[in-house]
Backbone bond lengths (Angstrom), bond angles and torsions (degrees), N, CA, C in turn:
res aa  C-N    CA-C-N  psi(-1)  N-CA   C-N-CA  omega(-1)  CA-C   N-CA-C  phi
1 X - - - 1.468 - - 1.531 109.51 -
2 X 1.282 116.47 130.82 1.469 122.24 176.26 1.519 107.66 -79.96
3 X 1.332 113.39 129.72 1.451 120.75 -179.74 1.499 109.67 -91.57
4 X 1.326 115.93 117.73 1.468 120.74 -178.97 1.553 109.19 -95.53
5 X 1.289 117.60 -35.22 1.445 123.95 -178.59 1.533 110.63 -109.32
6 X 1.294 115.31 173.06 1.446 118.85 173.27 1.471 111.51 -67.65
7 X 1.337 118.28 172.76 1.433 126.13 -175.80 1.551 112.49 -55.65
8 X 1.295 113.46 -43.65 1.520 118.73 -174.33 1.563 110.94 -65.86
9 X 1.316 116.15 -44.86 1.463 121.20 179.95 1.515 109.91 -69.04
10 X 1.377 114.76 -44.78 1.470 120.41 177.85 1.547 111.69 -55.31
11 X 1.324 116.07 -40.00 1.465 121.18 -178.69 1.555 109.64 -69.54
12 X 1.291 116.90 -33.29 1.503 120.53 177.43 1.500 111.29 -68.95
13 X 1.345 117.24 -42.41 1.435 120.84 -178.22 1.516 113.34 -80.24
14 X 1.342 117.21 -39.89 1.458 121.95 -179.89 1.541 107.59 -122.66
15 X 1.327 118.24 77.52 1.483 120.05 -176.46 1.544 111.53 -65.34
16 X 1.267 114.34 145.72 1.467 125.14 176.74 1.520 109.13 -128.80
17 X 1.297 115.48 115.28 1.491 122.20 -173.90 1.514 113.02 -65.46
18 X 1.300 119.69 -21.44 1.480 120.64 -174.05 1.532 112.65 -111.19
19 X 1.300 119.77 5.92 1.447 124.41 177.66 1.490 111.15 -66.24
20 X 1.294 119.13 -40.82 1.468 122.92 178.13 1.546 109.09 -100.29
21 X 1.298 116.99 175.09 1.434 119.68 172.80 1.508 108.38 -55.53
22 X 1.323 116.66 126.17 1.493 119.95 178.17 1.523 109.64 -81.21
23 X 1.314 118.55 163.87 1.461 120.93 176.47 1.554 111.06 -57.46
24 X 1.315 115.53 -37.79 1.462 122.20 177.92 1.511 110.59 -61.19
25 X 1.327 118.70 -45.45 1.432 122.45 -177.71 1.561 108.91 -68.46
26 X 1.320 116.39 -41.60 1.458 119.65 176.72 1.530 110.91 -59.21
27 X 1.336 115.84 -42.91 1.445 120.80 179.14 1.524 112.49 -64.17
28 X 1.363 115.84 -38.85 1.469 120.47 177.47 1.504 111.59 -61.68
29 X 1.319 115.75 -43.72 1.479 121.09 178.99 1.521 111.29 -63.08
30 X 1.331 115.67 -42.32 1.470 119.37 177.79 1.515 111.60 -63.43
31 X 1.344 116.21 -45.12 1.476 119.85 178.15 1.534 112.10 -60.53
32 X 1.336 115.33 -37.32 1.458 119.36 177.38 1.521 112.34 -63.65
33 X 1.355 115.16 -43.39 1.487 119.92 178.50 1.536 110.54 -63.72
34 X 1.323 116.45 -43.26 1.453 121.90 178.49 1.525 110.13 -60.67
35 X 1.316 117.26 -41.95 1.469 120.57 -179.88 1.522 112.07 -63.12
36 X 1.384 116.26 -35.54 1.437 119.09 176.57 1.506 112.43 -70.45
37 X 1.328 119.75 -37.80 1.436 123.14 177.70 1.541 109.78 -64.59
38 X 1.309 118.35 -37.39 1.509 121.35 179.98 1.506 110.39 -69.55
39 X 1.350 120.41 -22.77 1.470 121.48 -178.74 1.547 113.47 -72.32
40 X 1.278 115.57 -27.48 1.518 120.29 -173.38 1.529 111.13 -125.96
41 X 1.313 114.61 137.79 1.479 120.72 -178.60 1.525 112.43 -62.30
42 X 1.367 112.51 -52.41 1.486 118.30 -175.22 1.548 108.20 -90.82
43 X 1.348 114.93 74.24 1.454 120.23 -176.04 1.507 110.22 -131.91
44 X 1.345 114.93 150.60 1.462 118.06 179.55 1.570 107.68 -162.85
45 X 1.326 116.08 139.29 1.494 120.74 169.35 1.537 105.92 -76.19
46 X 1.310 115.41 121.90 1.458 122.27 -175.90 1.536 113.98 -94.20
47 X 1.292 114.44 -45.72 1.461 119.89 -169.14 1.516 109.76 -151.06
48 X 1.297 118.29 143.66 1.438 124.14 175.13 1.507 110.67 -145.18
49 X 1.330 115.52 139.86 1.471 118.92 176.34 1.511 109.30 -153.23
50 X 1.319 114.19 159.13 1.470 118.93 176.08 1.496 109.16 -143.96
51 X 1.344 116.24 152.19 1.416 123.08 177.60 1.530 110.26 -140.28
52 X 1.321 116.60 150.53 1.442 122.93 174.35 1.489 109.61 -114.14
53 X 1.329 116.60 142.82 1.427 119.28 -178.07 1.559 110.50 -126.77
54 X 1.295 114.53 153.66 1.495 121.99 178.21 1.487 109.43 -129.90
55 X 1.335 116.97 140.96 1.464 124.03 173.99 1.513 113.83 59.08
56 X 1.287 119.26 31.24 1.481 119.93 176.33 1.513 109.08 -77.73
57 X 1.274 115.62 137.02 1.498 121.43 -178.40 1.567 111.92 -65.09
58 X 1.315 117.44 -24.84 1.459 121.14 -179.50 1.540 112.64 -90.37
59 X 1.359 117.81 5.53 1.459 123.39 178.16 1.476 114.45 66.85
60 X 1.346 120.54 14.90 1.436 121.38 173.55 1.538 108.96 -79.00
61 X 1.331 114.47 127.11 1.445 119.92 -177.34 1.506 113.51 -106.83
62 X 1.338 118.51 -13.76 1.435 122.09 177.70 1.497 114.24 -167.82
63 X 1.327 114.40 156.99 1.491 120.31 178.58 1.545 106.59 -130.76
64 X 1.297 114.50 140.79 1.457 122.32 167.54 1.517 107.05 -122.06
65 X 1.304 116.26 125.42 1.457 122.31 178.59 1.524 109.57 -116.74
66 X 1.323 115.72 137.31 1.467 121.64 -179.30 1.546 108.74 -138.85
67 X 1.319 112.63 129.56 1.468 120.46 173.14 1.511 109.31 -108.63
68 X 1.316 115.67 134.11 1.469 119.98 -175.65 1.481 111.40 -143.96
69 X 1.314 118.65 138.72 1.472 123.21 173.11 1.511 107.20 -95.56
70 X 1.309 114.55 131.07 1.497 121.90 174.80 1.529 105.09 -131.18
71 X 1.339 117.80 119.93 1.457 123.64 178.58 1.525 112.44 50.60
72 X 1.316 118.59 37.82 1.443 122.45 179.25 1.512 116.95 83.75
73 X 1.354 117.00 -4.21 1.462 119.79 177.55 1.515 109.53 -103.51
74 X 1.314 116.89 146.83 1.435 122.77 -178.78 1.510 111.76 -96.45
75 X 1.306 115.98 125.43 1.487 123.34 179.38 1.533 105.72 -116.13
76 X 1.354 114.53 133.04 1.427 120.07 178.84 1.528 109.02 -122.40
77 X 1.374 116.24 116.13 1.473 121.77 -177.46 1.531 109.24 -102.84
78 X 1.307 113.63 142.64 1.520 120.20 169.56 1.522 106.57 -125.63
79 X 1.321 115.32 127.07 1.451 123.39 172.99 1.505 108.39 -113.96
80 X 1.331 118.84 117.16 1.470 122.64 -176.60 1.550 108.75 -114.19
81 X 1.319 114.87 124.50 1.466 120.50 179.33 1.533 109.57 -88.59
82 X 1.358 114.98 126.59 1.442 122.30 174.89 1.489 109.30 -107.86
83 X 1.320 118.54 134.08 1.428 123.28 173.80 1.509 110.88 -150.16
84 X 1.337 113.68 131.21 1.490 119.95 179.73 1.509 107.18 -142.39
85 X 1.308 117.17 119.74 1.485 119.71 175.77 1.576 108.05 -96.87
86 X 1.381 112.37 167.17 1.435 117.67 -179.74 1.511 114.33 74.72
87 X 1.366 116.74 18.55 1.421 122.79 -179.79 1.545 110.70 -77.62
88 X 1.313 116.93 138.71 1.443 123.31 177.92 1.533 110.71 -115.81
89 X 1.290 112.20 168.37 1.499 120.49 -179.01 1.542 110.19 -51.55
90 X 1.294 116.68 -44.20 1.491 120.91 -175.44 1.513 111.93 -67.81
91 X 1.340 119.62 -15.50 1.420 124.01 -178.73 1.512 114.28 -81.56
92 X 1.368 116.43 -3.70 1.450 120.65 -172.53 1.523 112.78 -56.22
93 X 1.294 119.11 -31.04 1.438 121.99 -175.70 1.556 112.16 -60.91
94 X 1.344 116.57 -32.31 1.455 120.85 -179.52 1.550 111.81 -72.11
95 X 1.301 116.22 -21.44 1.483 121.50 -178.07 1.521 112.52 -118.88
96 X 1.321 117.05 21.80 1.473 120.00 -174.23 1.520 114.41 -61.14
97 X 1.346 118.50 -21.58 1.439 117.52 176.67 1.540 113.74 -63.47
98 X 1.349 115.96 -17.17 1.492 119.03 177.58 1.517 112.11 -87.80
99 X 1.277 121.26 -5.11 1.452 125.01 178.84 1.558 108.44 -59.89
100 X 1.327 115.74 -49.70 1.450 122.21 -176.62 1.525 113.60 -71.06
101 X 1.289 119.20 -31.91 1.446 124.94 -174.94 1.503 111.95 47.29
102 X 1.335 114.80 52.31 1.458 122.06 173.27 1.542 113.71 97.49
103 X 1.316 118.38 -12.68 1.426 121.64 178.08 1.553 110.97 -78.95
104 X 1.306 114.99 154.49 1.473 117.36 -178.57 1.575 112.42 -91.36
105 X 1.308 118.18 -16.65 1.446 117.52 -178.95 1.533 107.96 -114.26
106 X 1.324 112.91 160.64 1.485 118.49 -178.55 1.527 107.38 -133.67
107 X 1.315 115.57 139.35 1.480 123.15 178.61 1.555 105.71 -113.25
108 X 1.319 115.89 147.05 1.467 121.92 177.03 1.574 109.27 -56.28
109 X 1.305 117.78 -35.83 1.465 122.20 177.41 1.543 111.33 -58.96
110 X 1.361 114.50 -39.87 1.440 118.59 -179.84 1.507 112.22 -64.22
111 X 1.342 116.50 -39.81 1.480 122.77 178.53 1.558 108.05 -62.61
112 X 1.298 116.74 -47.31 1.480 118.85 -178.70 1.525 111.66 -64.01
113 X 1.349 117.12 -41.01 1.465 121.73 176.34 1.506 111.40 -60.09
114 X 1.365 116.54 -44.21 1.443 122.93 177.75 1.502 111.07 -59.16
115 X 1.318 119.39 -47.10 1.455 122.47 178.83 1.489 110.73 -57.94
116 X 1.368 116.41 -46.12 1.474 119.25 -179.77 1.539 111.14 -61.76
117 X 1.332 117.38 -41.66 1.449 121.27 177.94 1.491 113.52 -59.55
118 X 1.371 114.97 -41.75 1.469 120.27 -179.61 1.549 107.84 -64.97
119 X 1.306 116.70 -42.53 1.501 121.31 -179.56 1.548 110.04 -60.92
120 X 1.386 114.50 -39.65 1.459 116.14 -179.07 1.537 114.09 -76.01
121 X 1.334 115.79 -43.50 1.438 121.68 -173.88 1.530 112.27 -76.56
122 X 1.345 117.86 -35.64 1.477 124.92 -178.58 1.554 111.10 71.75
123 X 1.303 115.77 11.45 1.467 118.01 175.25 1.534 109.69 -147.29
124 X 1.322 116.28 164.50 1.428 124.20 171.83 1.487 106.18 -127.97
125 X 1.337 116.62 136.60 1.477 120.58 173.72 1.496 109.11 -144.66
126 X 1.306 114.17 153.13 1.451 120.73 177.75 1.511 112.64 -174.08
127 X 1.290 114.33 179.01 1.451 120.95 179.38 1.537 106.87 -130.60
128 X 1.307 117.23 124.46 1.448 122.21 173.73 1.568 105.31 -90.53
129 X 1.289 115.52 140.43 1.486 119.68 178.16 1.558 110.66 -128.07
130 X 1.288 114.71 135.40 1.480 117.57 168.59 1.453 109.13 -139.40
131 X 1.311 115.56 156.46 1.496 120.71 -177.88 1.518 107.43 -145.80
132 X 1.306 113.56 129.58 1.446 123.02 172.79 1.551 109.96 -101.29
133 X 1.308 117.69 132.75 1.429 120.37 169.99 1.551 105.06 -108.94
134 X 1.304 114.96 113.99 1.467 120.00 -169.61 1.532 107.91 57.40
135 X 1.331 120.30 -102.07 1.451 121.15 -178.43 1.549 112.52 -121.36
136 X 1.290 118.70 7.63 1.451 122.56 -176.44 1.499 110.69 -111.01
137 X 1.327 118.28 135.82 1.461 119.87 174.58 1.510 108.54 -77.66
138 X 1.346 114.17 131.03 1.438 119.78 179.24 1.558 108.70 -114.81
139 X 1.344 114.10 -19.15 1.460 119.58 174.78 1.543 106.29 -134.27
140 X 1.332 115.59 123.53 1.499 119.75 -177.19 1.499 111.35 67.22
141 X 1.309 113.90 -179.02 1.470 120.64 178.63 1.512 107.68 -134.49
142 X 1.295 115.27 43.23 1.479 121.68 -168.24 1.484 117.76 -58.13
143 X 1.286 114.96 146.77 1.447 124.44 165.48 1.530 104.18 -150.93
144 X 1.279 120.30 -171.41 1.464 122.54 -176.61 1.550 112.66 -64.49
145 X 1.322 119.52 -14.08 1.435 121.58 -175.83 1.552 115.42 -121.69
146 X 1.347 115.87 -10.77 1.440 120.76 177.46 1.530 108.32 -141.05
147 X 1.298 113.56 105.71 1.467 117.02 -170.88 1.513 115.51 -90.30
148 X 1.307 118.55 7.91 1.412 120.34 169.66 1.541 116.83 86.35
149 X 1.296 114.89 -126.46 1.469 125.38 -171.94 1.553 111.04 -63.63
150 X 1.332 117.86 115.08 1.499 119.33 -176.81 1.537 111.43 -93.33
151 X 1.326 114.32 135.42 1.471 123.03 172.26 1.521 106.48 -121.37
152 X 1.323 117.72 117.28 1.453 120.94 178.76 1.518 110.88 -78.13
153 X 1.277 115.67 139.72 1.481 121.30 178.63 1.546 108.69 -120.30
154 X 1.299 115.30 136.73 1.471 121.67 174.77 1.542 106.57 -135.11
155 X 1.312 113.60 149.75 1.473 121.52 -171.71 1.486 115.39 -124.67
156 X 1.304 116.54 148.66 1.458 124.31 165.83 1.502 105.29 -113.73
157 X 1.309 118.55 93.02 1.482 122.80 -173.02 1.553 106.88 79.05
158 X 1.307 116.33 -126.78 1.458 119.91 -179.71 1.493 114.71 -100.27
159 X 1.342 117.05 5.54 1.441 122.44 -177.50 1.561 107.77 -114.68
160 X 1.334 113.97 151.55 1.426 120.40 176.32 1.549 108.83 -64.04
161 X 1.301 119.48 146.28 1.442 121.23 176.96 1.579 106.00 -65.13
162 X 1.343 115.91 155.66 1.449 117.26 -179.06 1.519 111.77 -63.28
163 X 1.314 116.00 -33.54 1.498 119.38 177.78 1.545 109.81 -64.85
164 X 1.284 116.69 -45.50 1.491 121.75 -179.74 1.509 109.53 -63.29
165 X 1.336 118.35 -47.03 1.449 123.09 -179.46 1.519 109.98 -58.54
166 X 1.308 115.48 -47.25 1.427 122.47 -179.14 1.531 111.18 -59.48
167 X 1.314 115.98 -41.62 1.462 121.86 -178.16 1.528 110.57 -67.80
168 X 1.323 116.59 -39.67 1.453 119.48 -179.36 1.562 108.39 -65.79
169 X 1.315 115.90 -49.32 1.498 118.90 -176.51 1.524 113.09 -70.95
170 X 1.278 117.75 -41.14 1.465 120.07 -171.38 1.540 116.13 -101.96
171 X 1.315 115.37 -5.74 1.451 115.58 175.59 1.540 110.66 -121.75
172 X 1.358 114.66 -60.75 1.499 116.38 -176.67 1.523 113.78 -63.24
173 X 1.337 117.11 -53.86 1.446 118.73 -177.93 1.521 113.27 -63.70
174 X 1.321 118.03 -36.22 1.468 120.79 174.81 1.515 113.34 -65.00
175 X 1.349 113.94 -35.86 1.449 120.59 175.99 1.566 109.20 -64.37
176 X 1.330 115.74 -43.37 1.449 120.08 -179.70 1.544 110.51 -63.07
177 X 1.354 116.76 -42.12 1.471 117.91 -179.62 1.514 109.08 -66.10
178 X 1.307 119.16 -39.69 1.470 119.40 178.24 1.542 110.01 -62.87
179 X 1.301 121.43 -41.20 1.460 124.02 176.04 1.475 112.53 -60.39
180 X 1.362 116.50 -40.97 1.478 120.75 179.70 1.534 109.29 -67.06
181 X 1.346 117.30 -43.70 1.513 120.55 -179.69 1.497 108.57 -62.10
182 X 1.366 117.72 -42.43 1.499 119.42 179.64 1.500 111.67 -65.42
183 X 1.345 118.89 -30.34 1.454 120.21 -177.63 1.533 111.44 -66.41
184 X 1.319 116.44 -23.30 1.494 119.49 175.26 1.484 113.56 -74.70
185 X 1.369 115.94 -23.01 1.485 120.21 -177.13 1.539 110.25 -84.97
186 X 1.336 116.26 -22.50 1.460 119.22 -179.87 1.490 111.48 -78.19
187 X 1.308 114.59 127.71 1.469 120.80 176.91 1.543 108.49 -97.40
188 X 1.321 115.31 137.50 1.440 117.82 177.25 1.535 107.41 -77.60
189 X 1.354 114.55 140.96 1.458 118.44 175.61 1.500 109.92 -77.29
190 X 1.271 113.81 139.78 1.487 120.45 179.73 1.518 107.16 -75.28
191 X 1.326 115.31 136.49 1.476 119.33 174.13 1.515 108.27 -85.46
192 X 1.326 113.53 130.26 1.485 119.86 -177.88 1.498 111.17 -94.27
């Protein structure tokens, strides 16, 4: 689609239900935070904020930030929504971090499958996640231009596909919980 107006006007004239964080994605993030709070006695949600963006060159359309205390340690999460329409097979290289969808290895077959999905869907969407524990990144290496850990999102209408929803809940969020639990076991070395 040729864009005549800026992102904000385009969105008003041609609305897209999945361009921003969907209600389902917001609910998943909330459920994840609640599950963390239930794991530890001395826990509390400290801060939450969200922002919407238009016409960003990095295709980020929104941010959700959450601060949470777990066992006396402060964790700061950033969830960044990426959405780009009009994507073609040849554009895969710009979004190659989503090929793995959280896996550490990549197969040539995965790259080809990803290219075909882009050609079929005509869009790419995902959520970047990063988490600071005190001052150290334990998930992703986020900053304003690199949001770290990529989660690919795909939709059937305005809802995540069942495969995508299952992967977020049973793979990504469980992986994050494991990383957080392991962060409590690590002792910082004293500087001499």
